[in-house]
N, C-alpha and C positions, 0 to 999 in steps of 0.2 A: 817661105813656109808660113802658113797660117793654120792655127789649130783652134778649135772651139770646144769648150766644155760647158754643158748646160746643168744648172742647179736651180730648181724651182722657178723663181721669177727673174733669175739673173744668168748671165753667161760670162765665162772667163775666156778671153781671146788671147792667144799667145802669138806674137808676130816675131818672126826671125827673118830679117832682111839680108842676112849674110854677114852683117857687121854687129848688130845689136839685137838682143832678145828682150822684148818688153811684154808685159801682161797687162790687159785692160779689163776692168769690170764694167759690164754693159747690161742694161735692162734688156729683157727678151724682145721687146718691141721698139727698142731705141737703136740708133746708129752711133750716137755720140757717147764715148766712154764716161762713166761716172768718176773714175779714178784710174791710175795706172801705177805700175812699179817696174823698175829696171830689174831684169832677171840676171843676165850675164852678157858677156861679149862673145860673139861667134867668130870674131877675127882678132888677130893680135892687136894689142892696145897701141894707141897713138901716144906720142910724147906730150901733145897739147891738144886743146879743143879744136875740132875740125868744123869751122864755120861754113866752109864750102859744101860739105856733105849735108849740113842742116839746111842751107839755103836752097838746095835742090828738092826740098820737101821730105827728106828722110828723117827718121827719128835720130836724136843725138847719139853719138858714140861715146862710150866711157873712155877716159884717157887716164894715163898713169897716175896722175896726182890723186885721184879718188878711188883707184882700183885696189881691191884686195888681191891676195895671192890666188884666190879661186876665181877671179873675174873672167879669165879667158877659158872657155870650154870649147875645145876643137871638135870638128866632125860631128856636129849635132844632127840628130835625126828625129823624126816625129815620135818614134817609140821611146825616146829619151825623156819625154815630158809626161807628167801626170799632175793633176790638180785635185787637192783634197779640201773638202769643206770643213770648217771648224765646228766644234760642238756648240758654240755659242751663236753661230749664224753670221752671215755677212762678212766673213773673213775666209780667205782661201790661201792655201799653201801650194806654191808651185814647186814640184819636185823635179830635179834634173838628175837623171841617172840614179833614181831611187834615193836621192839626198834632198831633204827639205832645203830649199834654196832661197825662196823669196815669199813674202807675205803680202797679200793684196787685200785691202780693207777700206771701207768707207771712212773709218776712223783714221785720220792722218797719222796718229801715233802708232798705228799698227800696220805700217807699210815699210818694209825693210828688206834688205838683200845681202846675201853672203858675198856678192861681187863688189860691194861698196865698202871702202875703208873708213870714211868719215862723212859726216853730214854734208850734203851738197845738193845741187839742183837735180841730181839723179835719184836722191832719196837718202835713206839712213842705213847705217850698217846693221848687220844681223844682231838681233837681241834674243838670246836663247831663253832668258827668263820669260819674256812676253810670248815667245813661241810656245813654250810649255803651258803657260796659263791659257792660251787660246786653243791649243790643239790637244791637251791631255785630258 
């Protein structure tokens, strides 16, 4: 599943390959993402990192060590996703089933997800204070 949300001169692309859901911030005329954020897992979590999955050109799957209790979201459909632009610009909140779930921003301090339990290669855990500052 691939979804695209257009905002002025940027677009947010959400990719669900059946295992992982990632969001990418891309310029309207560009193909290469400016940045990304891990949103959630579309399949049950693995006990360890899956190098084979990655070596086949797939985005990485989150595994137990860095997953929060909200990481796995089953039976995701296109209508389960919404993207909201921040009041300060260049930051976007990905909602999953009407819940703010991940923040995507060019500012690396403002990319985080409710699916992540601790800082890692997948990103940073949810920060409610930053979310409110950016979206209130």
